[in-house]
C-alpha positions in Angstrom: -0.5 -8.9 1.3 -1.3 -7.2 -1.9 0.4 -8.5 -5.0 1.5 -5.8 -7.6 2.5 -6.9 -11.1 2.4 -3.6 -12.9 1.6 0.1 -12.2 -2.0 1.2 -12.4 -3.1 4.2 -14.5 -3.3 7.4 -12.5 -6.8 7.7 -11.3 -9.0 8.2 -8.2 -7.3 11.6 -7.5 -9.9 12.3 -4.9 -8.6 9.5 -2.7 -5.9 10.2 -0.1 -2.4 9.1 -1.1 -0.5 6.6 1.1 3.2 6.3 0.3 5.1 3.2 -0.2 8.6 4.4 0.5 11.5 2.6 -1.2 15.1 3.2 -2.0 16.4 3.4 -5.6 18.2 0.1 -5.5 15.1 -1.8 -4.4 13.0 0.1 -6.9 15.2 -1.1 -9.8 14.4 -4.7 -9.0 11.4 -6.7 -10.2 10.8 -8.8 -7.1 10.6 -7.2 -3.7 8.4 -6.5 -0.7 7.5 -3.3 1.1 5.0 -1.8 3.6 3.1 1.3 3.0 3.0 4.1 5.6 -0.3 2.8 6.9 1.2 -0.7 7.5 -0.3 -2.4 4.4 2.0 -5.0 3.0 2.8 -5.4 -0.7 4.6 -8.0 -2.7 6.0 -6.9 -6.1 6.4 -9.4 -9.0 6.9 -7.0 -11.9 7.6 -7.3 -15.7 9.5 -4.0 -15.5 10.7 -1.9 -12.5 8.4 0.7 -11.1 9.2 4.4 -10.9 8.8 7.2 -8.4 5.1 8.3 -8.5 3.7 5.1 -10.0 0.3 4.0 -8.6 0.8 0.5 -7.0 -2.8 -0.1 -5.8 -6.1 1.6 -5.3 -8.7 0.6 -2.6 -12.0 2.2 -1.6 -10.1 4.3 0.9 -6.7 5.2 -0.6 -4.2 5.3 -3.5 -0.9 3.6 -2.8 1.9 5.5 -4.5 5.5 4.6 -5.0 7.7 7.3 -3.4 11.4 6.9 -3.9 13.5 7.8 -0.9 15.9 10.8 -1.3 19.6 10.0 -1.3 22.9 11.9 -1.1 23.8 13.4 -4.5 26.1 16.0 -5.8 24.3 18.9 -7.7 26.5 20.4 -10.4 25.1 23.6 -11.9 25.2 23.7 -15.7 25.1 27.5 -16.1 28.6 27.3 -17.7 30.3 27.7 -21.0 30.0 24.7 -23.5 33.7 23.8 -23.0 33.2 23.7 -19.2 30.1 21.6 -19.6 32.1 19.1 -21.7 34.7 18.9 -18.9 31.9 18.2 -16.4 30.6 15.5 -18.7 34.0 14.0 -19.0 34.7 14.1 -15.2 31.5 12.3 -14.3 31.5 10.0 -17.3 35.1 8.9 -16.8 34.1 7.5 -13.4 31.1 5.7 -15.0 28.6 7.3 -12.7 24.9 7.3 -13.5 23.6 10.8 -13.9 20.4 12.7 -14.0 20.7 15.6 -16.4 18.2 18.4 -16.1 18.0 21.8 -17.9 20.1 23.7 -15.4 21.9 21.1 -13.4 23.4 17.6 -13.3 22.9 15.2 -10.4 25.3 12.4 -9.6 25.8 10.1 -6.6 27.7 11.7 -3.8 31.0 9.9 -4.0 34.4 10.8 -2.6 36.2 10.0 -5.8 33.8 12.2 -7.8 34.2 15.1 -5.3 38.0 14.8 -5.6 37.8 14.9 -9.4 35.5 17.9 -9.5 37.7 19.7 -6.9 40.8 19.0 -9.0 39.1 20.5 -12.1 37.7 23.5 -10.2 34.1 22.5 -11.0 31.5 23.9 -8.6 29.1 21.5 -6.9 27.2 21.1 -3.7 25.8 18.2 -1.7 22.1 17.6 -1.6 19.6 14.9 -0.6 17.1 14.3 -3.4 15.1 11.7 -5.2 17.8 10.6 -7.7 16.4 9.2 -11.0 19.3 8.5 -13.3 18.6 8.1 -17.0 17.9 4.5 -17.7 18.6 4.9 -21.4 22.2 6.1 -20.9 23.7 2.8 -22.0 21.7 2.7 -25.2 21.7 6.4 -26.0 23.8 5.7 -29.1 22.1 2.5 -30.0 24.6 0.3 -28.3 26.1 -0.3 -24.9 29.3 1.4 -23.8 32.6 -0.5 -23.5 36.2 0.4 -23.7 37.0 -2.3 -26.3 36.0 -0.8 -29.6 36.2 -3.7 -32.1 33.4 -2.4 -34.3 34.3 -0.3 -37.4 33.6 3.5 -37.3 
């Protein structure tokens, strides 16, 4: 078994890629095990979680790359007026879902409650299966975590 403690720098591009496929929940952990597509076993004892596309190991024959598994998501187009975008942000944020914001669309977990909320508000979306990489900085975007008890002065 190969022990991985940190991602390697991207190198050895001439070597064939062998995927280590893992779901998002496991990828968020710092201790886990997985097998690559060629059957090579890996143990992960990490200081920080790995990400989709990280190089886990390099041998004389291959580069072992982390490949996050696609999962069900809702794709919400952002080609809307600013007030509609604010409603979309409120609808998703009010349910406390992680999001992946891109230039032209928003991705959120495919959830019945979210579907119902978007339907009620008349917000267009469609189901997809994609590698979902929610923003890890969301909780600290304003310099502090989010909570509903606001005891700090404004």
